[in-house]
C-alpha positions in Angstrom: 110.4 -23.3 11.9 111.0 -25.0 8.5 113.8 -22.6 7.8 115.4 -23.5 11.2 115.1 -27.2 10.4 116.6 -26.8 6.9 119.6 -24.8 8.4 120.1 -27.5 11.0 119.9 -30.3 8.4 122.4 -28.5 6.2 124.7 -27.9 9.2 124.6 -31.6 9.9 125.4 -32.4 6.3 128.4 -30.1 6.4 129.8 -31.2 9.7 133.2 -32.8 9.5 132.3 -35.9 11.6 128.9 -36.5 10.0 128.8 -38.8 7.0 126.9 -37.4 4.0 124.8 -40.5 4.0 123.4 -39.7 7.4 120.7 -37.5 5.9 117.4 -39.3 5.5 115.0 -39.3 2.6 112.4 -37.5 4.9 114.8 -34.7 5.5 115.1 -34.2 1.7 111.4 -34.5 1.2 110.6 -31.9 3.9 113.0 -29.5 2.1 111.6 -30.0 -1.3 107.9 -30.9 -0.9 105.4 -28.4 -2.3 103.9 -26.0 0.2 101.1 -23.6 0.3 102.6 -20.1 -0.2 101.1 -17.0 1.5 101.5 -14.1 -1.0 101.4 -11.5 1.8 104.9 -12.6 2.8 106.3 -11.4 -0.5 109.4 -12.8 -2.3 109.5 -15.8 -4.5 108.7 -19.1 -2.9 111.5 -21.6 -3.5 112.0 -25.2 -2.3 115.7 -26.3 -2.4 118.3 -28.2 -0.6 122.1 -28.2 -0.9 123.7 -31.6 -0.8 127.3 -32.3 -0.1 127.8 -34.6 -3.1 131.5 -35.5 -3.2 133.4 -36.2 -6.4 136.9 -37.4 -7.0 139.2 -34.4 -7.2 139.0 -32.4 -10.4 136.5 -34.9 -11.9 132.8 -35.8 -12.3 133.3 -39.3 -10.8 131.1 -39.9 -7.8 132.7 -41.1 -4.6 131.1 -44.0 -2.7 129.8 -41.5 -0.1 128.2 -39.5 -2.9 126.5 -42.6 -4.3 125.0 -43.4 -0.9 123.7 -39.8 -0.6 122.2 -39.9 -4.1 120.6 -43.3 -3.2 118.8 -41.4 -0.4 117.9 -38.5 -2.8 116.4 -41.0 -5.3 114.2 -42.5 -2.5 113.0 -39.0 -1.7 112.4 -38.1 -5.4 110.3 -41.2 -5.8 108.1 -40.5 -2.8 104.5 -39.6 -3.5 104.9 -36.1 -2.2 107.5 -35.3 -4.8 106.6 -37.8 -7.6 104.9 -35.1 -9.8 107.6 -32.5 -9.3 110.4 -31.5 -11.7 113.8 -30.6 -10.3 116.9 -28.6 -11.3 120.1 -30.3 -10.4 122.7 -27.5 -10.1 126.4 -28.3 -9.8 128.5 -25.7 -8.0 132.3 -25.4 -7.6 134.6 -23.3 -5.5 136.6 -20.5 -7.1 139.9 -22.4 -7.5 140.9 -22.9 -11.1 139.7 -20.8 -14.1 136.2 -19.7 -14.5 135.8 -21.7 -17.7 137.2 -24.8 -16.1 134.8 -24.5 -13.1 131.8 -23.9 -15.4 132.6 -27.1 -17.4 133.3 -29.1 -14.3 130.0 -28.1 -12.6 128.1 -29.0 -15.8 129.7 -32.4 -15.9 129.0 -33.0 -12.2 125.3 -32.0 -12.5 125.1 -34.4 -15.5 126.8 -37.2 -13.5 124.2 -36.8 -10.7 121.3 -37.0 -13.2 122.9 -40.0 -14.9 123.2 -41.8 -11.6 119.7 -41.1 -10.5 118.2 -42.2 -13.8 120.3 -45.2 -14.6 120.7 -46.6 -11.1 117.3 -45.7 -9.7 115.0 -45.2 -12.7 114.1 -41.6 -11.9 112.4 -40.2 -15.0 114.9 -38.1 -16.9 112.2 -35.6 -17.9 111.9 -34.7 -14.2 115.6 -33.6 -13.9 117.2 -30.6 -15.4 121.0 -30.5 -15.0 122.7 -27.1 -14.9 126.2 -26.0 -14.1 126.6 -22.9 -12.0 130.4 -23.0 -11.8 131.7 -20.5 -9.2 129.0 -17.9 -9.8 126.8 -18.8 -6.8 129.2 -19.4 -4.0 127.6 -20.5 -0.7 130.5 -19.0 1.3 131.7 -16.0 -0.7 134.1 -15.0 2.1 135.9 -18.2 1.6 135.8 -18.7 -2.2 137.9 -21.8 -2.3 136.2 -23.4 0.7 134.6 -26.8 0.7 131.1 -25.5 1.4 131.0 -24.0 -2.1 131.4 -27.5 -3.8 127.9 -28.8 -3.7 124.9 -30.0 -5.7 121.7 -28.0 -5.2 118.4 -29.6 -5.8 115.6 -27.1 -6.6 111.9 -28.0 -7.0 110.8 -26.3 -10.2 107.1 -27.1 -9.7 105.2 -23.9 -9.0 104.1 -23.4 -5.4 100.3 -23.0 -5.0 99.4 -19.6 -3.6 97.0 -19.7 -0.6 94.6 -17.5 -2.6 94.0 -20.5 -5.0 92.9 -22.8 -2.2 89.2 -23.9 -2.5 86.9 -21.3 -1.1 85.3 -23.8 1.3 88.5 -23.4 3.4 89.6 -20.1 4.8 93.2 -19.1 3.9 95.6 -20.2 6.6 97.8 -17.9 8.5 101.5 -18.4 8.5 101.7 -19.5 12.1 98.9 -22.1 11.5 100.9 -23.6 8.6 104.1 -23.6 10.6 102.4 -25.2 13.6 100.8 -27.8 11.3 97.2 -26.6 11.9 
């Protein structure tokens, strides 16, 4: 259910007629908030969201739409459900241009996002870790120069609590119970 919601939220962000600022802080919080992880499902639990943060062409200068989106992100990061979490701010590019140029540009863009969040909104710098991914993690590898690849990914670095570590007075919840909010 959460995965479907995240996919729908990301589809809305990427839709041509939908402004990036239409995403709400609660959408971001639901994608990044800590959850209880059930080890029997395997895999590494990860809480992340791709945001369509727009920059001026070939630069790390934020557009007005990007600033509005980052204002919403700042509201989410300062919410009590995320206040104690640390985040990776990963800049991504498409594959146009040289690999070295794309790597440098993605690092500058991740840094610009962190600078905006800390200077404009007072988000604690120690909670944000900027990293440039360049063109190495394309969202749409079949369209390497596509717009979907140009994004900023926010990843919650705070470890997820396995269900086995819940207090023994409560039985471990089953996946369907968690998804249904029980």
